[in-house]
N, C-alpha and C positions, 0 to 999 in steps of 0.2 A: 757486607757492611757491619762494623762492630756496633754493639749496643750503645756505647758512648757516642759514637758518631751519629747514630740514628736519633738520639736524644737531642744532640746539638742542632741537627738539621730541623727537627720538629720545633724546637724553641725559636730558631731563626725564622722559620716560616710563620710561626705564630706572631712574632713581632711585626712582620711585614704585612700579613694579611689576617688581622684579628677577626674581622667580620666573617670571612670565609671559614676560618678555623672553628669559630663558635658555632656557625651554622652546621658544619659537618659533624662536630661533636654531638650536637643535639640530635642530628639525624641518625648518627651511628648508635647513639645510646638506646634508641628504640629498636634497633635491628638485632636485638639479643637472641642468640640461638636458644631454642627450647631445651630445657633440662641438660645443661652442660655438666660435665663431671666435676665434682667438688662439693664443698660444704656450702649449702644454701644459706644466705643471710637475709635475703629479701625475695618476695615473689609478687608479681602483679599478673593475675590470671595465669596464663601459661608461660610467661617469661620469668626467668629467675636470675638472680645475681648471686655469684658464689664468692667465697672468701679468696679463692685463687684469682679471680678476676680483679678484686679489689687490690690485692697485693701486686698484681702485674701492672696496675695503673698507678702505683704509688712509689715513693722513694725507696729503693731496695736497700739503702745503706742504714736504715733504722727501723725498728719494730713499730707497728701501728698500735695506737692505744684504742681502747674500746670506744671512746668518744669519737675518734677519727673514723673508725669503721661505721659507727652509727650515723655520723654526718654524711659520709659517702653514700651509705645506703639510702638515707633520706633524699639526697639529690637524685639518686638513680630512680627511686620510686616516683618522684615528681616528674622526671623526664619521661619515664615509661608510661605514666598515666596520660600525660599530654600527647605522647606519640600515638598511643593506642586510640585515643579519642580522635586525633587528626586522621589516622589511618582509616578508622571506621567511617569517616566522612569522605574518604577518597583523596584527601589532600596530598598524601604521599606519592600519588601518581599524577598530580596536576602538572601541566606543561610548564607553568611558572616555576614550580619547585625543581623540576628536572633541569630546566635551563640554568637555575642558580647553582645546582650541583655540578653541571658541566663547566660553568664558569669558574667555580671554586677549584675544581680539578685542574683546569687550565692554569690558573694562577699559582697553585701549589706546584705544578709540574715546572712552571717557569722558575719558581723560587728554587726548586731542586737543581735545575740546570745551572742557574747563576751561582748557587753555592758551590757546586762541584767544579765548574769551569772558570769562574771569575773570582768569587770572593775568597775561597780557600786558597787559591793561588796567590792572591794579593797578600794575605796574612802571612804566608810562608816566605814571601819575597823580601821582607824587611830585614836588612842586614845591620849588624852593630855599627858599621861605618856610616850608614845612612842616618842612624839615630844620632851619632856623634856630630855629623855635619849639621843636622837640623838644630841640635842643641846649641852649637856655636853661633849659628845664624840668628837664633831667637833667644839668646841668653837673657835679655832684659825681661822676657816674659816669665822666667823661672826664678823668681825671688821668693825666698821663704817668708811666709806670713806668721810663723811661729817657730819656737825652738824645737829641734828634733835631735835625737840621738840614734846611732846605729849600733845595735847590740847582737851578740850571740847569747842565748839564754838557755840554761838547763834547769829543770825543775825536779826536785827529789822529794820523795815521800817523807824522809826522816833527816834530821840534822847531821847524824854521824856520817852517812854516805856522802852527803853534800860537802862536808868538811874534807873527807878523804879525796873526793874528786878535785876540790880546789887545791889541796896540797900536792896532788899528783900533777896537775896542770902546771903549777908554779915550780915543781921540782924537776921539770924538764920534759915531761911527757908531751906537753903541748895541748891546746884546746881540742883540736880535731881528734887526735888519738885518744885523749881522755874521754871524750864523748863516745867514741866507738867502743872503748873498753867498758864504759858504764852501760851502754845499750846492750852489749853482749852478755851481761851478767845480771840476771833478774834480781839477785840479792842486793844489788846496788840501789834498787828502788827508783830508778830514773823514770819519771812520769812522762816528760816530754822535753824536747829541745828544738830550738830554732836558730838558724845561722844568718848573720848579716841582714837583720830586719830593722827597718826604720820605725821609731816610736816617737810620739809626741806626749805631752803631759796628759792628754785626754785618752790616749790609747795604751799607756803603760800604767797599770794600776795593780795594787793600791798605791796611793801617793808616795809611800815610803820607797817604792822601787824607783820612782822618778828622781827622788832626792839622792838616792845612792848612785844611780846612773849618771846624774849630772856632776857628781864629784869624782868620777873615775877619769883617769888619764888614758891616753891612747894605749890599747892592748892591756890595760890593767884589769885584773879579775877581782870581783867583789867578794866579800864574805857572804855566806848564805843569809838570805833575808827571809824571815818567816812570813808567810802569807796564808790565806785561807785554803789555798790549793796545794801548798807544800813549801819547801825551802828552795828559794830561787838564787842561782849563782849566775852572774852576768859578766861578760867580757865586752869592754867598750871598743868599738871600731870607729869612733869619731863623734864629735859634737858639732852641731851646725846651728848658728844663731839666726833669729828672725832678722830679716833685712839683707841677709847674705845670699849669694847665689846658691841655689839648690844643687846638691850633688846630682850628677847625671843619672846615677843609679836610682835615685829617689823619684825623678820625673820620667824615667824611661817608659813606664806603662802609659803615661799621658802622651808622650811623644809618639810612641808606637801606635796608639789609637788614632792620632791625627794622620800619621803617614799611611796607615791602613785605609782610612777613609779616602784620602787623596788618590791612592793607588787603585782602590776599588772603582772610583769614578773614571779614572784614566783607562783601566782595563775594560770597564763596561762599554765605553765608547769604542774602543778598539774591537771588542767582540762583536758589537752591533755592525760595525763596518765590515768585518770579515763575513758575517752572515749575509749582508747585502751583496757582497761579491759572489757569494755562493748560490744565491737564489734570485729569481726574477721578481722585481718589485716595481709596481706602477702606482703612481698617485693620481687619482682622478678628480681631485679637488684643487681649487685655486688658492692654496695656502702653503706656507713654507713648511717643509718637513723638518722638524727640529732634530731629527736623528740622522739626517743625511750628511751632516758635516759641512754643508754648503753655507756660505755667508753672503 
């Protein structure tokens, strides 16, 4: 399993079973191996925390500040103190705790099974045609509450390369080819670019950008607009007014979320029925089994 997939499954399990995750985290925090290799940042008796452990449990996409390391170490020390005190009293071997750990493992294993066999399948099964059908059937629900614009945006560090880019786009190169050329030459100073993104007045800032974007015609390219982050060149891909029907591309994530939830429930019921057919199940109580499918 990839690291990204592992993170997604861990987060999904944490959302479904926060109590179990919290309990296991606290329990595991005290089970630190003695003297692991690495740079030690904290110690409680014979247990140590290393910088390598801190990094492994943190966001790998950005560096850690000294304050973040200090906060992490403080939390680790508190957990280690509590665990060692609890262990000295024998609480770590109590039947009540072991039963909770077994139950937590059971629930996390169930979450893993459902994620692999049911939920991920549902998310990958939503086709564009199904989104379009849902959009048409629920069009009245997707009315814009504010004005929005759809833009392609390129940000340059300096005015001159921003002007050259605009001239090239208007001269026949085209937006996509112009962006590709700018991105391939570091001398152009292209800081960032986005394509076909929706913006409102609250998400497109500073306000000067919103004013310029609102004045652009379809496929029109703006002059470079100076901002605190650089010189911004925009291409308009449409304007949509408050009270009008939202474009399907704008509400697609919302529709996909609804369809995924519906399909998850449907596939969950189907999966439970398939397991019933596979295993011997007996109900010894005089109540309706809500998962049997009987009415």
